[in-house]
C-alpha positions as CSV (number, residue, x, y, z in Angstrom):
1,M,11.4,9.7,-9.7
2,K,10.0,13.4,-10.9
3,D,7.2,14.7,-12.3
4,D,5.9,18.2,-11.2
5,S,2.6,17.6,-13.0
6,F,1.4,15.1,-10.2
7,F,-0.1,17.8,-8.2
8,T,-2.6,18.6,-11.3
9,L,-3.1,15.3,-12.2
10,S,-4.1,14.1,-8.8
11,V,-7.0,17.0,-8.9
12,H,-8.1,15.9,-12.2
13,A,-7.7,12.1,-12.4
14,G,-10.5,10.1,-13.2
15,E,-12.3,12.8,-14.2
16,D,-15.3,12.3,-17.1
17,R,-17.1,15.5,-17.0
18,M,-19.0,14.8,-20.2
19,A,-20.0,11.3,-18.7
20,D,-21.2,13.3,-15.5
21,H,-23.0,16.1,-16.9
22,G,-20.5,18.6,-16.3
23,A,-20.1,17.8,-12.5
24,V,-17.0,19.0,-11.0
25,S,-17.0,16.3,-8.3
26,V,-17.3,12.9,-9.7
27,P,-21.3,12.0,-8.5
28,I,-21.8,9.1,-6.1
29,Y,-24.1,6.5,-8.1
30,S,-25.9,4.8,-4.9
31,A,-27.1,2.1,-7.4
32,S,-26.7,-1.7,-7.0
33,V,-28.5,-2.4,-10.2
34,F,-28.7,-0.5,-13.8
35,A,-31.2,-0.8,-16.4
36,F,-30.7,-1.6,-20.0
37,K,-32.6,0.2,-22.8
38,D,-33.3,-2.9,-24.9
39,A,-32.6,-6.5,-25.2
40,D,-29.6,-6.2,-27.5
41,D,-28.2,-3.7,-25.2
42,G,-28.8,-5.3,-22.1
43,I,-27.2,-8.6,-23.1
44,A,-24.6,-6.9,-24.8
45,I,-23.6,-5.1,-21.6
46,H,-24.1,-8.2,-19.3
47,N,-22.0,-10.3,-21.4
48,Y,-18.9,-7.7,-21.4
49,E,-19.2,-7.2,-25.2
50,K,-20.0,-3.6,-24.4
51,E,-19.1,-1.1,-22.1
52,G,-21.8,-0.4,-19.5
53,Y,-22.8,-1.1,-15.6
54,F,-25.4,-3.7,-14.7
55,Y,-24.8,-4.6,-11.1
56,G,-22.9,-3.0,-8.4
57,R,-20.6,-5.7,-7.2
58,L,-19.4,-5.8,-11.0
59,G,-19.1,-2.3,-12.1
60,N,-20.2,1.3,-10.8
61,P,-19.3,4.7,-12.4
62,T,-18.1,6.0,-9.3
63,V,-15.9,3.1,-8.8
64,A,-14.7,3.0,-12.5
65,A,-13.9,6.8,-11.9
66,L,-11.5,5.6,-9.2
67,E,-10.2,3.1,-10.9
68,R,-9.3,5.5,-13.9
69,A,-7.5,7.9,-11.5
70,M,-5.3,5.3,-10.0
71,A,-4.0,4.0,-13.4
72,E,-3.4,7.6,-14.3
73,L,-1.5,8.2,-11.0
74,E,0.8,4.8,-11.1
75,H,0.9,5.0,-15.1
76,G,-0.6,1.5,-15.3
77,D,-2.9,0.1,-18.0
78,D,-6.1,-0.6,-15.7
79,A,-7.0,-0.6,-12.0
80,L,-9.5,-2.7,-10.0
81,A,-10.9,-1.2,-6.5
82,F,-11.8,-3.1,-3.5
83,A,-13.4,-2.8,0.0
84,S,-9.8,-3.1,1.6
85,G,-6.1,-3.6,0.9
86,M,-6.2,-7.4,2.1
87,A,-9.2,-7.7,-0.6
88,A,-6.6,-6.4,-3.3
89,M,-3.7,-8.3,-2.2
90,S,-5.6,-11.7,-1.8
91,A,-7.0,-10.9,-5.1
92,A,-3.6,-10.3,-6.5
93,A,-2.2,-13.6,-5.1
94,F,-5.2,-15.8,-6.4
95,T,-4.8,-14.2,-9.9
96,L,-1.4,-15.3,-10.3
97,V,-1.1,-18.8,-8.0
98,G,-2.9,-21.7,-7.6
99,S,-2.3,-25.1,-5.7
100,G,1.2,-26.3,-5.5
101,D,2.5,-23.0,-6.6
102,H,5.5,-21.2,-5.1
103,V,5.6,-17.4,-4.0
104,I,8.7,-15.4,-2.8
105,A,8.2,-12.6,-0.3
106,P,9.7,-10.5,2.2
107,E,10.8,-12.0,6.0
108,S,10.1,-8.2,7.2
109,M,6.5,-7.3,6.1
110,Y,3.1,-6.3,7.2
111,S,2.0,-9.1,9.3
112,T,-1.3,-9.8,8.0
113,T,0.4,-10.2,4.6
114,T,2.8,-12.9,6.2
115,N,-0.2,-14.3,7.9
116,F,-2.0,-14.7,4.9
117,L,0.8,-16.3,3.0
118,K,1.1,-18.8,5.9
119,H,-2.8,-19.3,5.4
120,I,-2.9,-20.4,1.8
121,G,0.2,-22.8,2.4
122,E,-1.5,-24.3,4.9
123,A,-5.2,-24.4,3.1
124,F,-4.2,-24.7,-0.7
125,G,-0.5,-26.0,-0.7
126,I,0.7,-22.4,-2.0
127,K,4.2,-22.5,-0.4
128,T,6.0,-19.2,0.3
129,T,9.8,-18.8,0.9
130,F,10.4,-15.5,3.0
131,V,13.5,-13.7,2.1
132,D,15.5,-10.9,3.3
133,A,14.2,-8.4,0.6
134,A,16.8,-5.4,1.1
135,N,18.6,-8.2,-1.1
136,A,17.3,-8.4,-4.6
137,E,19.3,-11.4,-5.1
138,A,17.7,-13.2,-2.4
139,Y,14.8,-13.5,-4.7
140,A,16.8,-15.1,-7.3
141,S,18.3,-17.4,-4.9
142,A,14.8,-18.7,-3.7
143,L,13.3,-19.2,-7.6
144,R,11.9,-22.7,-8.0
145,P,10.5,-24.1,-11.2
146,N,6.9,-23.4,-9.7
147,T,7.2,-19.9,-8.4
148,R,4.5,-17.9,-9.8
149,M,4.9,-14.5,-7.9
150,L,7.5,-12.4,-6.5
151,W,6.0,-10.3,-3.6
152,I,7.7,-6.6,-2.8
153,E,7.1,-4.3,-0.1
154,S,8.8,-1.2,-0.4
155,P,9.3,0.8,2.1
156,S,8.2,-2.2,4.2
157,N,5.8,-2.3,7.4
158,P,7.1,-1.6,10.1
159,L,11.0,-1.3,9.5
160,V,11.0,0.6,6.0
161,R,13.2,-1.6,4.3
162,I,13.7,-0.8,0.8
163,T,13.8,-3.5,-2.0
164,D,15.5,-2.8,-5.5
165,I,12.1,-2.9,-7.4
166,A,14.0,-2.7,-10.8
167,E,16.4,-5.8,-10.2
168,V,13.6,-7.8,-8.3
169,A,11.3,-7.4,-11.6
170,A,14.1,-8.0,-13.9
171,I,14.8,-11.2,-12.1
172,G,11.1,-12.0,-12.2
173,K,10.8,-11.3,-16.1
174,K,14.1,-13.2,-16.8
175,A,12.0,-16.2,-15.1
176,G,8.6,-15.6,-16.5
177,V,7.4,-14.7,-12.9
178,A,5.1,-11.7,-12.0
179,T,6.0,-9.2,-9.6
180,V,3.9,-7.6,-7.3
181,V,4.5,-4.4,-5.2
182,D,2.9,-2.9,-2.3
183,N,3.1,0.7,-2.6
184,T,0.9,1.6,0.2
185,F,4.0,3.4,2.2
186,A,5.0,5.2,-0.8
187,T,2.1,6.0,-2.7
188,P,2.5,7.2,-6.4
189,F,3.6,10.6,-5.4
190,N,7.0,9.0,-4.2
191,Q,7.1,6.0,-6.4
192,R,6.0,4.3,-9.4
193,P,6.7,0.5,-9.6
194,L,5.3,-0.4,-12.9
195,E,7.8,2.1,-14.4
196,L,10.3,0.2,-12.6
197,G,9.4,-3.3,-14.4
198,A,6.8,-4.3,-11.8
199,D,3.5,-6.1,-13.2
200,L,0.9,-5.2,-10.3
201,V,0.8,-2.6,-7.7
202,I,-1.2,-2.9,-4.7
203,H,-2.5,0.2,-2.3
204,S,-4.3,-0.1,1.1
205,A,-6.4,3.0,-0.2
206,T,-7.5,3.2,3.9
207,K,-4.1,4.8,4.5
208,Y,-2.1,7.8,2.2
209,L,-5.2,7.7,-0.6
210,G,-7.8,8.2,1.6
211,G,-5.7,10.4,3.8
212,H,-8.2,11.1,6.9
213,S,-8.6,7.7,8.7
214,D,-12.3,7.8,7.6
215,L,-12.5,4.8,5.0
216,T,-11.2,1.4,4.5
217,A,-10.6,0.5,0.7
218,G,-8.0,-1.1,-1.6
219,V,-6.8,-1.1,-5.1
220,M,-4.9,-2.9,-7.7
221,V,-3.0,-1.5,-10.7
222,G,-1.0,-2.7,-13.8
223,R,-1.1,-4.5,-16.5
224,R,-4.2,-4.7,-18.4
225,D,-4.5,-8.6,-18.5
226,L,-3.8,-9.5,-15.2
227,V,-6.3,-6.7,-13.9
228,E,-9.0,-8.1,-16.0
229,K,-8.2,-11.5,-14.6
230,A,-8.4,-10.6,-11.6
231,R,-11.9,-8.5,-12.4
232,H,-13.5,-11.6,-13.9
233,G,-11.9,-13.9,-11.4
234,P,-11.4,-13.3,-7.8
235,A,-12.9,-9.9,-7.5
236,K,-16.0,-11.2,-9.0
237,L,-16.1,-14.5,-7.0
238,Y,-14.8,-13.4,-3.8
239,G,-17.0,-10.2,-3.6
240,G,-14.7,-7.9,-1.9
241,N,-16.1,-4.8,-4.1
242,I,-16.0,-1.2,-2.7
243,A,-18.8,0.8,-2.1
244,P,-19.7,4.1,-4.4
245,Q,-19.8,6.1,-1.2
246,V,-16.3,4.7,-0.4
247,A,-14.9,5.1,-3.7
248,W,-16.0,8.9,-3.6
249,L,-14.2,9.3,-0.4
250,V,-10.8,8.0,-1.7
251,L,-11.2,10.0,-4.9
252,R,-11.3,13.4,-2.8
253,G,-8.6,12.1,-0.8
254,I,-6.4,11.9,-4.0
255,K,-7.1,15.3,-4.7
256,T,-4.8,16.5,-2.0
257,L,-2.6,13.6,-2.0
258,G,0.3,15.6,-3.6
259,L,0.1,18.4,-0.8
260,R,-0.3,15.8,1.9
261,M,2.7,13.8,0.9
262,E,5.2,16.8,0.8
263,R,4.4,17.5,4.3
264,H,4.3,13.9,5.1
265,N,7.8,13.6,3.5
266,S,9.3,16.5,5.2
267,N,7.9,16.1,8.6
268,A,9.3,12.3,8.7
269,S,12.5,13.4,7.5
270,A,12.8,16.2,10.5
271,L,11.7,13.7,13.0
272,A,13.7,10.9,12.1
273,H,16.8,13.5,12.4
274,M,15.5,14.4,15.7
275,L,15.2,11.0,17.1
276,L,18.8,10.0,16.1
277,G,20.4,12.1,18.7
278,H,18.1,11.2,21.7
279,P,19.8,9.0,24.3
280,K,16.3,6.9,25.0
281,I,16.5,5.8,21.1
282,S,18.5,2.8,20.5
283,A,18.0,2.8,16.5
284,V,16.1,5.0,13.9
285,F,14.7,3.5,10.7
286,Y,14.2,6.1,7.6
287,P,15.1,5.6,3.9
288,G,15.9,9.2,3.8
289,L,18.7,8.7,6.6
290,E,22.3,8.5,5.1
291,D,23.0,5.4,7.1
292,H,20.0,3.4,6.1
293,Q,20.8,0.0,4.3
294,N,19.2,0.7,1.1
295,H,19.4,4.6,1.1
296,E,20.7,4.7,-2.2
297,I,18.6,2.6,-3.9
298,A,15.9,4.8,-2.0
299,K,17.4,7.7,-3.9
300,R,17.2,6.5,-7.2
301,Q,13.7,4.6,-7.1
302,M,11.8,7.3,-5.0
303,R,10.7,11.1,-5.4
304,G,10.5,11.2,-1.5
305,F,11.2,8.9,1.4
306,G,7.6,8.9,3.0
307,G,6.0,9.6,6.0
308,M,6.8,6.5,8.0
309,V,9.5,6.3,10.5
310,A,10.5,3.5,12.9
311,A,12.3,3.9,16.2
312,D,13.5,1.4,18.9
313,V,13.1,2.5,22.6
314,G,14.5,-0.7,24.0
315,T,11.7,-2.4,25.8
316,S,8.1,-3.0,25.6
317,D,7.7,-1.1,29.0
318,A,9.3,1.8,27.6
319,A,7.1,1.6,24.6
320,R,3.9,1.6,26.7
321,S,5.2,4.5,28.5
322,L,5.7,6.5,25.7
323,V,2.2,6.2,23.9
324,N,1.1,6.8,27.2
325,N,2.5,9.9,27.5
326,L,1.5,11.3,24.5
327,K,-0.6,14.6,24.0
328,V,-0.3,15.8,20.5
329,C,0.4,12.4,18.8
330,T,-2.4,9.9,18.4
331,F,-1.8,6.3,20.2
332,A,-3.5,4.3,17.4
333,T,-3.2,1.4,14.8
334,S,-3.3,2.1,10.8
335,L,-1.3,4.6,9.3
336,G,-1.3,7.6,6.6
337,G,-3.9,9.9,7.7
338,V,-3.2,13.8,8.7
339,E,-2.8,12.9,12.2
340,T,0.3,11.4,13.4
341,L,-0.1,8.0,14.8
342,V,2.2,5.9,17.0
343,Q,2.1,2.3,18.0
344,P,4.3,-0.2,19.8
345,V,4.9,-2.8,16.9
346,A,5.3,-6.0,18.9
347,L,2.7,-5.5,21.2
348,M,0.2,-4.8,18.2
349,T,0.1,-5.2,14.6
350,H,2.9,-7.9,14.9
351,A,1.8,-9.6,17.9
352,T,0.0,-12.3,15.9
353,L,3.8,-13.5,15.0
354,S,5.5,-15.6,17.4
355,P,8.7,-14.0,19.2
356,E,11.1,-16.0,16.4
357,E,9.0,-14.9,13.6
358,R,9.4,-11.3,15.1
359,A,12.9,-11.8,15.5
360,A,13.5,-12.7,11.7
361,A,11.5,-9.8,10.9
362,G,13.8,-7.6,12.8
363,V,10.9,-6.1,15.0
364,S,12.2,-5.7,18.9
365,E,10.2,-5.7,21.9
366,G,10.8,-2.0,22.2
367,L,10.0,-0.9,18.4
368,L,7.7,2.1,17.5
369,R,6.1,2.7,14.2
370,I,5.2,6.5,13.5
371,S,3.0,7.4,10.9
372,V,4.1,11.0,10.7
373,G,1.4,13.3,9.9
374,I,1.0,17.0,8.5
375,E,0.9,18.8,12.1
376,N,3.4,21.5,12.8
377,I,6.7,19.3,13.0
378,D,7.8,21.3,16.0
379,D,4.6,20.3,17.9
380,I,5.5,16.5,16.8
381,C,8.9,16.4,17.9
382,Q,8.3,18.1,21.0
383,D,5.6,15.7,21.9
384,I,7.7,12.9,21.0
385,Y,10.6,14.2,23.0
386,D,8.4,15.1,26.1
387,A,6.8,11.5,26.0
388,L,10.2,10.0,26.0
389,L,11.2,11.4,29.3
């Protein structure tokens, strides 16, 4: 994917300066209620017969600016902002599936997504088949007559596995099943799944979109009919709406997204190559490495390989030791901020999974997830090298 205008687009995405009285920065509309000029106007806006705002949970000008920006960046018809990535994920699921339906999803992905899909299976009879998503044909093999959603996470959390989005989306279209892609790790700078045939894209805007570890938010982008169904269904009924102050922070983060992702990409690549030669590292996972399982697919569908690296130090004790020895990098959960964050996966984000489930997902006891920040790469590499001693 090549688009040199992304840097310009990210600076100006979502702007409507005429509507904002010429404000260069989108204003924060801290209003939960909006007045109407007369009865006809109010009734038309409230009943969605005319554009406008009436209640904060159902629309706000600052939030609308973020939604326009994300639709532009992902090349989607429409977008919908949420209070968290999981609010966006669950809204996508409940827009597409109901009791008795079937979902196909990766066996190795963000553990809370795995646990959510297990939860709706127990609570609502929505069953999920977990497959090896690095093999697109696994989706075709798992299809059932009641399959309603193909879920993709590429690159995946934490092993940065790559799924052939175009091939899975084609499988979905042939079967009449919607394809949803969690694009959090890649961001629209590195990958635009809608252009590859996906129907919806999900982001935890908490991560790279915000970029500064100071907010929690989520976004859904894609086909207008699906976004509208989500807007008037799960988003309205479950109340996972984003606050305008948080939407503004995401908008501010987006303005530097291209610049930050260039640095995240280059730093992660350099760190991955450094770790390859370290005697205490048994495995390194990064889509930009030539020996990565789906490196060629990543080259085809991505502009850059992202800022996430996984490395195996062998044991949980070795993982504990490394994070305790860090001086420049930060031992913390989450990812996508300007600072480098390191965490032992099996002991934290994937601790909610059973040992058998972690093994199936390829998560070893010594696996580290490294969100490579924008610090000087020599400082990052030296800090991790020293922490391995």
